[in-house]
C-alpha positions as CSV (number, residue, x, y, z in Angstrom):
1,M,-99.9,-68.9,-33.1
2,I,-101.8,-68.4,-36.4
3,L,-102.9,-71.5,-38.2
4,L,-104.1,-71.4,-41.7
5,T,-106.2,-74.1,-43.4
6,I,-105.8,-75.1,-47.0
7,S,-108.9,-73.2,-48.1
8,E,-107.7,-69.9,-46.6
9,S,-105.4,-67.6,-48.6
10,I,-103.2,-64.7,-47.5
11,D,-101.9,-61.8,-49.3
12,I,-98.2,-61.3,-50.2
13,E,-97.7,-58.6,-47.5
14,T,-98.9,-60.8,-44.7
15,A,-96.8,-63.7,-45.9
16,L,-93.7,-61.4,-46.1
17,G,-94.5,-60.0,-42.7
18,M,-94.7,-63.5,-41.3
19,I,-91.3,-64.4,-42.8
20,V,-89.6,-61.3,-41.5
21,L,-91.2,-62.0,-38.1
22,G,-89.9,-65.6,-38.1
23,M,-86.4,-64.5,-39.2
24,T,-86.3,-61.8,-36.5
25,L,-87.4,-64.2,-33.8
26,G,-84.9,-66.8,-35.0
27,T,-82.1,-64.3,-35.0
28,I,-83.0,-63.2,-31.4
29,V,-83.0,-66.7,-30.1
30,T,-79.7,-67.3,-31.8
31,L,-78.0,-64.3,-30.4
32,L,-79.4,-65.2,-26.9
33,I,-77.9,-68.8,-27.2
34,I,-74.6,-67.3,-28.4
35,M,-74.4,-64.8,-25.6
36,S,-75.2,-67.5,-22.9
37,Q,-72.5,-69.7,-24.3
38,Q,-69.9,-66.8,-24.3
39,K,-70.8,-66.1,-20.7
40,L,-70.5,-69.7,-19.8
41,K,-67.0,-69.8,-21.6
42,K,-65.9,-66.7,-19.9
43,H,-67.0,-68.1,-16.5
44,E,-65.0,-71.3,-17.1
45,L,-62.0,-69.4,-18.3
46,N,-62.0,-67.1,-15.3
47,K,-62.3,-70.3,-13.0
48,K,-59.3,-71.9,-14.8
49,I,-57.2,-68.7,-14.5
50,N,-57.9,-68.5,-10.8
51,N,-57.0,-72.2,-10.3
52,N,-53.8,-71.7,-12.3
53,S,-52.9,-68.5,-10.3
54,H,-53.2,-70.5,-7.1
55,L,-51.1,-73.3,-8.4
56,Y,-48.4,-70.8,-9.6
57,V,-48.2,-69.2,-6.2
58,L,-48.0,-72.6,-4.6
59,D,-45.2,-73.7,-7.0
60,Q,-43.3,-70.5,-6.2
61,V,-43.5,-71.1,-2.5
62,N,-42.5,-74.8,-2.9
63,K,-39.4,-73.8,-4.9
64,Q,-38.3,-71.4,-2.2
65,L,-38.8,-74.0,0.6
66,I,-37.2,-77.0,-1.1
67,P,-33.6,-76.1,-0.2
68,F,-34.7,-76.3,3.5
69,L,-36.0,-79.9,3.3
70,P,-33.9,-82.5,5.3
71,E,-33.5,-84.6,2.0
72,F,-32.1,-81.7,0.2
73,L,-29.8,-80.7,3.0
74,E,-28.3,-84.2,3.1
75,R,-27.1,-84.0,-0.5
76,Y,-26.6,-80.2,-1.3
77,N,-25.6,-77.0,0.4
78,P,-28.7,-74.6,0.4
79,K,-26.4,-71.7,-0.3
80,D,-25.6,-73.1,-3.8
81,A,-29.3,-73.4,-4.6
82,R,-30.6,-70.7,-6.8
83,F,-34.3,-70.1,-7.6
84,L,-34.5,-70.1,-11.4
85,G,-37.7,-68.0,-11.4
86,N,-35.7,-65.0,-10.3
87,P,-33.1,-63.3,-12.5
88,I,-29.5,-64.2,-11.5
89,T,-27.7,-61.0,-10.6
């Protein structure tokens, strides 16, 4: 790190070079932060999608098995049950 005392003076080219260097380093750090946040969000989204996929499959299985439960059989005829997730043909 370059420290300047009050008595030292620098020319305009050096000052501009330091400003450009600072802006460049700031931009690089900002881009690295943004990229890491996007990677984290992508990971969280993939995790949520996988969880939802498992829940969806479990829900589909449950809907197919409910007509065979004893409580359902006591009140309804399983032949009359139609799974609404499939098209009615």
